[in-house]
C-alpha positions as CSV (number, residue, x, y, z in Angstrom):
1,X,-2.8,-8.5,-1.0
2,X,0.0,-9.8,1.5
3,X,2.3,-12.9,2.4
4,X,1.1,-16.2,3.6
5,X,1.5,-15.3,7.1
6,X,-0.7,-12.4,7.2
7,X,-3.8,-13.8,5.1
8,X,-5.6,-14.9,8.6
9,X,-4.8,-11.3,9.9
10,X,-6.5,-9.8,6.8
11,X,-9.3,-11.7,6.8
12,X,-10.0,-11.0,10.8
13,X,-10.3,-7.4,9.7
14,X,-12.7,-8.1,7.4
15,X,-11.2,-8.4,3.8
16,X,-13.7,-10.3,1.5
17,X,-10.7,-11.3,-1.0
18,X,-7.4,-12.1,0.3
19,X,-4.5,-12.8,-2.5
20,X,-1.0,-14.3,-0.9
21,X,1.4,-12.7,-3.4
22,X,3.9,-15.5,-2.7
23,X,1.5,-18.1,-4.6
24,X,-0.9,-16.1,-6.8
25,X,0.2,-13.1,-9.1
26,X,-2.7,-10.7,-9.0
27,X,-2.1,-9.4,-12.2
28,X,-2.7,-13.0,-14.1
29,X,-5.1,-14.2,-12.2
30,X,-8.2,-13.5,-14.4
31,X,-9.8,-11.5,-11.6
32,X,-10.1,-7.5,-12.4
33,X,-10.5,-4.9,-9.9
34,X,-12.5,-1.3,-10.2
35,X,-9.6,0.2,-8.1
36,X,-5.7,-0.8,-7.3
37,X,-3.9,0.8,-4.8
38,X,0.0,0.3,-5.1
39,X,1.4,1.2,-1.9
40,X,4.8,-0.2,-2.9
41,X,5.6,0.4,-6.2
42,X,7.6,-3.1,-7.2
43,X,5.0,-3.7,-10.2
44,X,5.2,-2.6,-13.8
45,X,2.4,-0.3,-14.6
46,X,1.5,-2.7,-17.3
47,X,1.0,-5.2,-14.5
48,X,-0.9,-3.1,-12.7
49,X,-3.0,-2.0,-15.5
50,X,-3.5,-5.8,-16.7
51,X,-5.4,-6.3,-13.3
52,X,-8.0,-3.5,-13.6
53,X,-11.5,-3.2,-15.1
54,X,-11.7,-1.2,-18.4
55,X,-12.7,2.0,-16.7
56,X,-10.7,0.8,-13.2
57,X,-8.8,3.6,-11.2
58,X,-5.0,2.5,-10.5
59,X,-3.8,4.7,-7.5
60,X,0.3,5.1,-7.2
61,X,1.8,5.6,-4.2
62,X,5.2,7.0,-3.1
63,X,6.2,3.6,-1.3
64,X,9.1,1.7,-2.4
65,X,11.1,-0.9,-1.5
66,X,14.0,-1.3,0.6
67,X,16.4,-2.9,-1.6
68,X,16.5,-3.7,-5.5
69,X,15.0,-0.6,-6.1
70,X,16.0,2.2,-8.8
71,X,17.9,5.2,-7.9
72,X,14.6,7.4,-8.1
73,X,12.6,4.7,-6.8
74,X,8.6,4.6,-7.3
75,X,8.7,8.3,-8.6
76,X,9.4,6.9,-12.2
77,X,6.5,5.2,-11.9
78,X,4.0,8.0,-10.7
79,X,5.7,10.0,-13.7
80,X,4.9,7.0,-16.4
81,X,1.3,6.6,-14.9
82,X,0.8,10.5,-15.4
83,X,1.9,10.4,-18.8
84,X,0.4,7.1,-20.0
85,X,-3.3,8.1,-18.4
86,X,-3.5,10.9,-21.0
87,X,-3.8,8.2,-23.7
88,X,-5.6,5.2,-22.0
89,X,-9.2,4.5,-20.5
90,X,-7.9,3.9,-17.0
91,X,-7.8,6.6,-14.2
92,X,-3.9,6.6,-13.5
93,X,-3.3,8.8,-10.3
94,X,-0.8,9.5,-7.7
95,X,-1.8,9.3,-4.4
96,X,-2.0,12.8,-2.6
97,X,-3.2,14.0,1.0
98,X,-3.4,17.4,2.2
99,X,-2.6,17.2,6.0
100,X,-4.9,19.3,7.7
101,X,-6.3,19.3,11.3
102,X,-9.7,18.5,9.8
103,X,-8.3,15.3,8.3
104,X,-6.8,14.4,11.6
105,X,-9.8,15.1,13.6
106,X,-11.7,12.9,11.1
107,X,-9.0,10.0,11.5
108,X,-9.6,10.4,15.6
109,X,-13.0,10.1,15.1
110,X,-13.2,6.9,13.2
111,X,-10.5,5.3,15.7
112,X,-12.5,5.9,18.7
113,X,-16.0,4.8,17.4
114,X,-14.1,1.8,15.9
115,X,-14.9,2.3,12.6
116,X,-11.4,1.8,11.6
117,X,-9.0,-0.4,13.7
118,X,-5.1,0.5,13.6
119,X,-3.2,-2.7,13.7
120,X,0.4,-2.4,15.6
121,X,2.8,-4.9,14.8
122,X,5.7,-3.7,17.5
123,X,6.4,-0.8,19.7
124,X,9.9,1.0,20.3
125,X,11.0,3.4,22.5
126,X,12.2,7.0,20.8
127,X,16.0,5.8,22.1
128,X,15.3,2.6,19.8
129,X,14.5,4.2,16.5
130,X,17.4,2.8,14.7
131,X,15.9,-1.0,15.6
132,X,12.7,0.2,14.8
133,X,13.9,1.0,10.9
134,X,16.4,-1.9,11.0
135,X,12.8,-3.9,11.7
136,X,10.9,-2.1,9.2
137,X,13.8,-2.8,6.4
138,X,14.6,-6.2,7.1
139,X,12.0,-8.2,9.3
140,X,8.7,-6.9,6.7
141,X,6.4,-5.5,9.3
142,X,3.0,-7.0,9.4
143,X,1.4,-3.8,10.3
144,X,2.4,-0.4,11.8
145,X,5.5,0.0,14.0
146,X,5.3,2.7,16.4
147,X,7.7,4.8,18.4
148,X,6.4,5.9,21.9
149,X,7.7,9.3,23.3
């Protein structure tokens, strides 16, 4: 899912199905998904669950929006998801990762073999970090923003 300006980018990366969120509401389109990965946290738990198959999985991240969010950000959504998960057939999970040398080595191998392709929007030198953060917050980055050291 992306904005109009990124639909071609996602298709070029191999996406089978692209949803332009400026035109379509994925929670009301009738299509159901086995897994929904919510990296932003700007939709309600009910909306996200509506897009799932009956036994689908919703993975909630600690992402968030730069403005218009609540004081505790997406944490409230994650907590609600954990509480609701006890009473519904959907699996509602928080995205977790355990940093390790092994995981980093696997990621390096995938990148070096070409199995994954990082997409870089912009690169900033270390002394321009404030500009990079400003860009992320206001310009809606299309991909990763990299700080070079």
